[in-house]
C-alpha positions as CSV (number, residue, x, y, z in Angstrom):
1,M,64.2,157.4,168.9
2,R,61.8,154.7,170.1
3,A,60.2,157.2,172.6
4,S,59.6,159.8,169.9
5,W,58.1,157.1,167.6
6,M,55.7,156.0,170.4
7,L,54.8,159.7,171.1
8,A,54.0,160.2,167.4
9,L,51.9,157.0,167.4
10,L,49.9,158.1,170.4
11,L,49.3,161.6,168.9
12,T,48.1,160.0,165.7
13,L,45.7,157.7,167.6
14,A,44.4,160.6,169.7
15,A,43.8,162.7,166.6
16,C,41.9,159.9,164.9
17,Q,39.8,159.3,168.0
18,R,38.9,163.0,168.2
19,S,37.8,163.3,164.6
20,G,36.0,160.0,164.5
21,Q,37.5,159.4,161.1
22,K,37.8,155.8,160.0
23,V,41.3,154.6,159.5
24,I,42.3,152.0,156.8
25,A,45.8,150.6,156.7
26,V,47.2,149.6,153.3
27,I,50.2,147.3,153.3
28,P,51.8,146.6,149.9
29,K,54.4,143.9,149.2
30,A,57.0,146.7,148.9
31,T,57.1,150.4,148.3
32,S,59.9,151.0,145.8
33,H,58.6,149.8,142.4
34,L,56.5,152.0,140.2
35,F,53.7,149.4,140.4
36,W,53.3,150.1,144.1
37,V,53.4,153.8,143.6
38,A,50.4,153.5,141.3
39,V,48.6,151.2,143.8
40,E,49.2,153.8,146.5
41,N,47.8,156.6,144.3
42,G,44.6,154.5,143.6
43,A,44.3,153.7,147.3
44,R,44.6,157.4,148.3
45,A,42.1,158.4,145.7
46,A,39.5,156.0,147.2
47,A,40.3,157.1,150.7
48,A,39.9,160.8,149.7
49,E,36.5,160.0,148.0
50,A,35.3,158.2,151.2
51,K,36.8,160.8,153.6
52,V,38.7,158.1,155.5
53,E,42.3,158.2,156.6
54,M,44.7,155.9,154.9
55,L,47.9,154.6,156.5
56,W,50.4,153.3,153.9
57,N,53.3,151.2,155.1
58,G,55.1,148.2,153.5
59,P,58.4,146.4,153.6
60,P,61.4,147.6,151.5
61,S,61.5,144.3,149.6
62,E,58.9,142.0,148.2
63,T,60.6,139.0,149.8
64,D,60.6,140.4,153.3
65,Y,57.5,138.8,154.6
66,A,58.7,138.9,158.2
67,R,58.7,142.7,158.1
68,Q,55.2,142.7,156.4
69,I,53.9,140.6,159.2
70,Q,55.3,143.0,161.8
71,I,53.6,145.9,160.0
72,L,50.3,144.1,159.9
73,D,50.5,143.1,163.6
74,S,51.2,146.8,164.4
75,M,48.1,147.8,162.6
76,I,46.0,145.3,164.5
77,A,47.5,146.7,167.8
78,R,46.5,150.2,166.7
79,R,43.0,149.0,166.2
80,V,42.6,150.4,162.7
81,D,39.1,150.1,161.2
82,G,40.2,148.0,158.2
83,I,43.3,146.5,156.6
84,V,44.2,146.1,152.9
85,V,47.2,143.8,152.3
86,A,49.1,142.3,149.4
87,A,50.6,139.1,150.7
88,T,54.3,138.7,150.2
89,E,54.1,135.0,151.0
90,R,50.9,132.9,150.6
91,K,51.4,130.8,153.7
92,A,53.1,133.1,156.1
93,L,50.4,135.8,155.9
94,V,47.5,133.5,156.8
95,A,47.9,133.6,160.6
96,P,48.3,137.4,160.9
97,I,45.3,138.0,158.6
98,E,43.3,135.6,160.7
99,R,44.4,137.6,163.8
100,A,43.0,140.8,162.3
101,M,39.7,139.1,161.4
102,A,39.4,137.6,164.8
103,A,39.9,141.1,166.3
104,G,37.0,142.4,164.3
105,I,39.1,144.2,161.7
106,P,37.9,143.5,158.1
107,V,40.8,142.6,155.8
108,T,40.9,142.8,152.0
109,V,43.7,140.9,150.3
110,F,44.8,142.4,147.1
111,D,47.2,141.6,144.2
112,S,48.6,138.4,145.7
113,G,46.5,135.9,147.6
114,I,46.9,133.6,150.6
115,D,46.4,129.9,151.3
116,G,43.0,130.4,152.9
117,D,39.8,132.3,152.6
118,N,39.4,134.0,156.0
119,Y,39.2,137.5,154.7
120,T,36.6,140.0,153.6
121,S,37.5,140.3,149.9
122,F,40.2,139.5,147.4
123,V,40.9,142.1,144.7
124,A,43.4,141.2,142.0
125,T,44.3,140.8,138.4
126,N,43.3,137.4,137.0
127,N,47.0,136.4,137.0
128,Y,46.5,133.0,135.5
129,E,44.7,134.6,132.6
130,G,47.6,137.1,132.3
131,G,50.1,134.2,132.1
132,A,47.9,132.6,129.4
133,I,47.9,135.8,127.4
134,A,51.7,135.9,127.6
135,A,52.0,132.3,126.4
136,R,49.8,132.9,123.4
137,E,51.8,135.9,122.4
138,L,55.1,134.1,122.8
139,G,53.7,131.2,120.8
140,Q,52.7,133.5,117.9
141,L,56.1,135.4,118.0
142,T,58.1,132.2,117.8
143,G,56.0,130.3,115.3
144,G,55.1,127.9,118.1
145,E,58.3,125.9,117.9
146,G,61.7,125.9,119.6
147,K,63.0,126.5,123.1
148,A,61.7,129.0,125.6
149,A,62.8,130.2,129.1
150,L,60.8,131.3,132.1
151,L,62.2,134.0,134.4
152,M,60.1,133.7,137.5
153,N,59.7,136.2,140.4
154,A,60.1,134.6,143.9
155,P,58.8,131.4,145.6
156,G,55.6,131.9,147.6
157,S,54.3,134.9,145.7
158,T,50.8,133.8,144.7
159,S,50.3,136.5,142.0
160,T,53.4,135.6,140.1
161,M,53.1,131.9,140.7
162,D,49.6,132.1,139.1
163,R,51.1,133.9,136.1
164,E,53.8,131.3,135.7
165,R,51.3,128.5,136.0
166,G,49.0,130.1,133.4
167,F,51.9,130.5,131.1
168,E,53.3,127.0,131.4
169,E,49.9,125.2,131.2
170,T,48.8,127.3,128.2
171,L,52.1,126.8,126.4
172,A,52.0,123.1,126.9
173,K,48.4,122.8,125.7
174,E,48.4,125.2,122.8
175,F,52.0,125.2,121.7
176,P,53.4,121.8,122.5
177,K,56.4,122.3,120.2
178,L,57.6,125.3,122.1
179,T,59.3,123.8,125.0
180,I,60.4,125.5,128.3
181,V,64.0,124.3,128.8
182,A,65.0,126.7,131.6
183,R,63.4,128.2,134.7
184,Q,65.1,130.5,137.2
185,Y,63.9,132.9,139.9
186,G,64.9,136.6,139.9
187,Q,64.0,137.0,143.6
188,S,62.2,140.2,142.8
189,D,65.6,141.9,142.3
190,R,66.7,143.4,139.0
191,G,70.4,142.5,139.5
192,K,69.6,138.9,140.4
193,A,67.1,138.7,137.5
194,R,69.8,139.8,135.1
195,A,72.2,137.2,136.3
196,A,69.5,134.5,136.0
197,A,68.7,135.6,132.5
198,E,72.4,135.6,131.6
199,N,72.7,132.1,132.9
200,M,69.8,130.8,130.8
201,L,71.0,132.5,127.7
202,T,74.5,131.0,128.2
203,A,73.2,127.5,128.8
204,H,70.7,127.7,125.9
205,P,72.1,130.0,123.1
206,D,69.4,128.8,120.8
207,L,66.5,130.1,122.9
208,K,63.7,131.6,120.8
209,G,61.7,133.2,123.5
210,M,61.5,134.2,127.2
211,F,58.7,135.1,129.6
212,C,59.3,137.3,132.6
213,S,56.6,137.2,135.3
214,S,57.3,140.4,137.1
215,E,58.7,143.9,136.6
216,P,62.1,143.3,138.3
217,S,62.5,140.1,136.2
218,A,61.6,141.9,133.1
219,V,64.1,144.7,133.7
220,G,66.9,142.2,134.4
221,A,66.1,140.2,131.3
222,A,66.0,143.3,129.1
223,L,69.4,144.3,130.3
224,A,70.8,140.8,129.6
225,V,69.2,140.8,126.1
226,K,70.7,144.2,125.2
227,A,74.1,143.2,126.6
228,R,74.2,140.2,124.2
229,Q,72.8,142.2,121.3
230,L,69.8,140.0,121.0
231,S,67.2,142.8,120.8
232,G,64.7,141.8,118.1
233,K,66.2,138.3,117.8
234,L,64.9,136.8,121.0
235,A,61.1,137.1,121.6
236,L,60.8,138.7,125.1
237,V,57.3,138.9,126.7
238,T,57.1,140.6,130.1
239,F,54.5,141.2,132.8
240,D,54.0,144.7,134.4
241,S,55.6,148.0,133.2
242,S,57.9,150.8,134.1
243,A,59.4,153.7,132.2
244,D,62.5,151.7,131.3
245,L,60.4,148.8,130.0
246,V,58.2,151.1,127.9
247,E,61.4,152.4,126.3
248,D,62.6,148.8,125.7
249,L,59.2,148.0,124.1
250,K,59.7,151.1,121.8
251,G,63.2,150.0,121.0
252,G,62.4,146.4,120.2
253,T,64.1,144.7,123.1
254,I,60.8,143.7,124.5
255,S,58.3,142.2,122.1
256,A,55.1,142.7,124.2
257,M,54.0,143.4,127.7
258,V,51.1,142.1,129.7
259,V,50.0,145.1,131.8
260,Q,47.8,145.4,134.9
261,D,45.8,148.3,136.3
262,P,47.5,149.0,139.7
263,F,45.6,152.3,140.2
264,R,42.2,150.6,140.0
265,M,43.5,147.7,142.1
266,G,44.5,150.0,144.9
267,H,41.3,152.0,144.6
268,D,38.9,149.0,144.5
269,A,40.7,147.3,147.4
270,V,40.3,150.3,149.7
271,Q,36.7,150.8,148.4
272,S,35.8,147.2,149.5
273,I,36.8,148.0,153.1
274,V,34.9,151.4,152.9
275,D,31.8,149.5,151.8
276,K,32.2,146.8,154.4
277,L,32.5,149.4,157.2
278,A,29.3,151.1,155.8
279,G,27.4,147.8,156.1
280,K,27.2,147.2,152.3
281,A,27.6,143.8,150.6
282,V,31.1,143.1,149.4
283,A,32.1,140.6,146.7
284,K,34.3,137.8,148.0
285,R,36.5,138.0,144.9
286,V,37.0,140.7,142.3
287,D,39.0,139.8,139.2
288,L,40.6,142.5,137.1
289,S,41.7,141.8,133.5
290,A,45.2,142.2,132.2
291,K,45.9,143.8,128.8
292,L,48.5,142.8,126.2
293,V,50.5,145.8,124.9
294,R,52.6,145.8,121.7
295,R,54.7,148.7,120.4
296,D,51.9,149.8,118.0
297,D,49.6,150.2,121.0
298,L,51.6,152.8,122.9
299,A,49.8,155.8,121.5
300,K,46.4,154.6,122.4
301,P,44.7,156.6,125.2
302,D,43.7,153.6,127.3
303,V,47.3,152.2,127.1
304,I,48.8,155.5,128.0
305,R,46.5,155.6,131.1
306,L,47.7,152.1,132.1
307,L,51.4,152.8,131.5
308,T,51.4,156.1,133.4
309,P,49.2,155.5,136.4
310,E,51.5,157.6,138.7
311,K,50.2,160.7,136.9
312,K,46.6,160.3,137.9
């Protein structure tokens, strides 16, 4: 098996060398969630426009940073022309990204950042702002008073940590009477997120609202809310979307969603490397805005585009 894999790698490298086509590796946090499918579609669109080859490879889980580092190091060894990576862990990915930069391979970090600035560009949603949007919506839904819970994603994930920080700081500043009484991690896993939501609902039966900072956390929380027949009774604000979450928004289990544009994120991240390779100036940081979506917004064309990016 290993011999056949090595042969395929050598053939790929030889083909790229013959064609002279630039090769850009895109390494997401994971490959299973709809969000990453949309990112891949955007990245492939940019690669097709620029007539470069794109290599897509990521770990199976958003918590498997060791596997992501292995993939990144393998791309450095292959001498790809550029790398685009969403860091699974803000500290662990610093060294491998620095290795790539030292090897003369430009790196754009996207979606989730690192503890450092040795990269070509950073393309991401303004996640702090997204968390603040969620806090203001939950504050309005609850009347700004009572108890709230925070279902977090996973330790070390900069994007979701920024959302959580934006949510907590905005809630404390603008809605001081709405108190966060429970915080748990869903570990980027729907089953674990459901268990965490169940735990918080059991410990605090008088919760008025909950914020979930990622798609897996949102799915798990929605399942827990429905199981306890709390749909429409508990204000549930989520981040990111999926077909199931859209149905829960329609049905009233979810009160509102804060939505990113993963297609554009993938597209712009790859485009930044294309521009760098062409000798063009590249912005060090590109902030993309998040959008609040309520049930009444679901028929709007711009919202449909955001919620179905896999169809582009």
